[in-house]
C-alpha positions in Angstrom: 118.1 101.1 65.3 114.4 100.2 66.8 111.9 100.4 63.9 108.0 101.4 65.6 105.2 100.5 64.1 102.5 102.9 63.7 99.2 100.7 64.5 99.6 97.3 65.2 96.6 95.9 66.0 95.8 96.8 62.2 99.0 94.6 61.2 97.6 91.7 63.6 94.4 91.4 61.7 96.0 91.9 58.7 98.4 88.6 59.3 95.6 86.8 61.1 93.0 87.5 58.4 95.1 85.9 55.6 95.0 83.3 55.6 91.3 83.0 56.2 90.5 84.5 52.8 90.8 81.6 51.1 87.9 80.0 53.0 85.4 82.7 51.7 83.2 81.1 49.1 80.2 83.4 47.2 78.1 80.9 45.4 73.8 81.4 44.1 71.6 79.5 46.1 70.1 76.2 44.9 66.0 77.5 45.4 64.9 80.7 44.6 64.7 83.2 47.2 61.1 83.5 48.2 59.4 86.9 49.3 56.3 86.7 51.6 54.3 89.5 50.9 50.8 88.5 52.8 51.0 91.5 55.4 50.9 94.0 52.2 48.0 92.2 49.8 46.3 91.9 53.6 46.2 95.7 54.9 44.7 96.6 51.2 42.2 94.0 51.9 41.6 95.8 55.1 40.8 99.7 54.1 38.9 98.6 51.0 36.5 96.9 53.8 36.9 100.0 55.7 36.1 102.2 53.1 33.0 99.7 51.5 31.8 99.5 55.8 31.3 103.5 55.7 29.8 104.1 52.4 27.0 101.1 53.5 26.9 102.7 56.8 26.7 106.9 55.7 24.0 105.3 53.3 21.6 103.2 55.2 21.9 106.0 58.3 18.8 104.2 59.5 19.9 100.6 59.7 23.1 101.3 62.0 21.8 103.9 64.5 25.0 105.9 66.1 25.7 105.1 69.6 24.5 107.8 72.3 27.0 109.1 75.4 
């Protein structure tokens, strides 16, 4: 009588992984998680400045003459 295992790799992984399952622990970090959002704020400031500059140029065309080709 011969016993045939359909997936020997899966069986081997389960047998080798069983002792390691007790080593895994999950705990909360001691320090709070800090997310840095400086990039988003900087982009918003640049867009606002660009709009302000465009309005300034449109309001004072004599101060900012167009470039000649």
